[in-house]
C-alpha positions as CSV (number, residue, x, y, z in Angstrom):
1,X,-25.3,-32.1,8.3
2,X,-27.7,-29.9,9.6
3,X,-27.9,-26.4,9.1
4,X,-29.0,-24.3,12.6
5,X,-28.5,-20.8,11.6
6,X,-24.4,-20.1,10.7
7,X,-23.5,-23.0,12.6
8,X,-22.8,-26.6,11.4
9,X,-22.9,-29.8,13.2
10,X,-22.9,-33.6,12.8
11,X,-25.3,-35.5,14.3
12,X,-23.8,-36.7,17.9
13,X,-20.4,-35.0,16.6
14,X,-18.5,-31.5,16.6
15,X,-19.7,-28.1,15.7
16,X,-18.2,-25.6,13.6
17,X,-19.2,-21.7,12.5
18,X,-19.6,-21.1,9.0
19,X,-18.1,-18.2,7.6
20,X,-21.1,-16.4,7.7
21,X,-21.5,-16.7,11.1
22,X,-18.8,-14.1,12.3
23,X,-20.3,-10.8,10.4
24,X,-23.4,-11.6,12.0
25,X,-21.6,-12.0,15.7
26,X,-19.8,-8.9,15.2
27,X,-22.4,-6.8,14.0
28,X,-24.3,-8.1,16.8
29,X,-22.1,-7.2,19.3
30,X,-21.1,-3.6,18.2
31,X,-23.3,-1.9,16.3
32,X,-25.5,0.2,19.4
33,X,-27.3,3.2,19.5
34,X,-28.5,5.2,16.5
35,X,-27.8,4.6,12.7
36,X,-25.7,7.1,10.6
37,X,-26.3,8.3,7.7
38,X,-22.7,7.7,5.4
39,X,-21.7,9.4,2.5
40,X,-19.7,6.6,0.7
41,X,-17.5,7.3,-2.7
42,X,-16.5,4.3,-4.0
43,X,-15.7,2.9,-7.5
44,X,-18.0,1.2,-9.3
45,X,-18.6,-1.7,-11.2
46,X,-21.0,-2.9,-13.6
47,X,-24.1,-5.6,-12.9
48,X,-25.9,-7.2,-15.7
49,X,-29.2,-6.9,-13.5
50,X,-28.6,-3.7,-11.7
51,X,-26.4,-1.4,-13.2
52,X,-23.6,-0.2,-11.8
53,X,-23.2,-0.8,-8.2
54,X,-20.1,0.6,-6.0
55,X,-17.3,-1.6,-5.1
56,X,-17.3,-0.7,-1.5
57,X,-20.5,-0.8,0.7
58,X,-20.7,0.7,4.3
59,X,-22.9,1.1,7.4
60,X,-22.7,2.7,10.6
61,X,-23.4,3.2,13.9
62,X,-23.4,5.7,17.0
63,X,-23.6,4.6,20.7
64,X,-24.1,8.3,22.5
65,X,-24.2,6.3,25.7
66,X,-20.2,5.0,25.2
67,X,-19.3,7.4,22.5
68,X,-18.7,4.5,20.5
69,X,-18.9,4.2,16.8
70,X,-18.8,1.3,14.5
71,X,-18.6,0.9,10.9
72,X,-18.8,-2.0,8.9
73,X,-17.9,-2.4,5.2
74,X,-17.8,-5.1,2.4
75,X,-15.5,-4.8,-0.4
76,X,-17.0,-6.3,-3.7
77,X,-14.0,-6.3,-5.7
78,X,-12.8,-9.7,-6.6
79,X,-9.2,-8.5,-7.7
80,X,-8.0,-5.9,-6.3
81,X,-7.7,-4.3,-2.7
82,X,-9.3,-0.8,-1.7
83,X,-7.9,1.6,0.1
84,X,-11.2,3.0,2.5
85,X,-10.8,6.3,4.4
86,X,-13.3,7.0,6.9
87,X,-13.4,10.8,7.8
88,X,-14.0,11.1,12.1
89,X,-16.2,13.6,13.3
90,X,-14.4,15.2,16.4
91,X,-15.9,13.4,19.0
92,X,-13.9,10.3,17.7
93,X,-10.5,12.4,18.2
94,X,-8.1,10.4,20.1
95,X,-10.5,7.7,20.2
96,X,-9.1,3.6,20.6
97,X,-9.4,1.7,17.3
98,X,-10.4,-2.3,16.4
99,X,-10.8,-3.2,13.1
100,X,-10.9,-6.5,12.1
101,X,-12.1,-8.2,8.8
102,X,-12.9,-11.9,7.3
103,X,-11.6,-12.6,3.4
104,X,-9.4,-15.3,2.4
105,X,-7.3,-15.6,-1.0
106,X,-9.7,-18.3,-2.3
107,X,-13.2,-16.5,-2.8
108,X,-14.6,-19.8,-2.7
109,X,-13.2,-21.6,0.8
110,X,-15.2,-22.1,3.5
111,X,-15.3,-23.2,6.8
112,X,-15.2,-27.5,7.4
113,X,-15.1,-30.1,9.9
114,X,-11.8,-30.8,9.1
115,X,-10.1,-26.7,9.1
116,X,-13.1,-25.1,11.0
117,X,-11.1,-21.6,11.3
118,X,-10.2,-21.3,7.5
119,X,-12.2,-18.2,7.4
120,X,-12.2,-16.0,10.3
121,X,-12.1,-12.6,11.2
122,X,-8.3,-11.3,11.5
123,X,-6.9,-7.9,12.9
124,X,-6.7,-5.0,9.7
125,X,-3.9,-2.5,10.1
126,X,-5.2,1.0,10.6
127,X,-3.6,4.1,10.3
128,X,-4.1,8.1,10.0
129,X,-4.1,10.6,7.4
130,X,-5.7,14.2,9.4
131,X,-8.9,13.2,10.3
132,X,-9.4,10.0,8.1
133,X,-8.6,6.6,9.3
134,X,-7.4,4.3,6.5
135,X,-7.3,0.8,6.2
136,X,-7.0,-1.3,2.9
137,X,-9.4,-4.0,2.5
138,X,-8.2,-7.5,0.6
139,X,-10.4,-8.2,-2.3
140,X,-13.9,-9.9,-1.2
141,X,-13.5,-9.0,2.5
142,X,-16.0,-7.8,5.0
143,X,-14.6,-5.5,8.0
144,X,-16.0,-4.0,11.1
145,X,-13.9,-0.8,12.9
146,X,-14.8,-0.3,16.3
147,X,-14.1,3.9,16.9
148,X,-14.2,4.8,21.2
149,X,-13.1,4.3,24.6
150,X,-11.4,1.0,24.9
151,X,-14.1,-1.8,25.2
């Protein structure tokens, strides 16, 4: 078996995407323009080597040419989902929202030749609370949110 970036293949046989393929491909597609400075407030968990670390990590970008924002989230918690609120700038009021995430109830799940789509992006439900976009991330999840004009 050969490992080429985030795709696996058998010599002369089929190929399938590893679970890590999807965050790289999605970020490459959505992250445009300028990186944004974020103020992330999240519960923390204790680590042996690094002290307390936030359960949710985030990165975001804004593409001034298209007006689109992209937000990337990682939920590191092992057991409970977490509700995330993203305060939207005035420029994003009324914008279209598209959110998807990658997770599996089995945190050790991988894509295989026999089940190449076991771990793949799935739509995430979103809602609004005032000027904040709300979504729930399952445990050990990665998500991408696009906010802006219809793509």
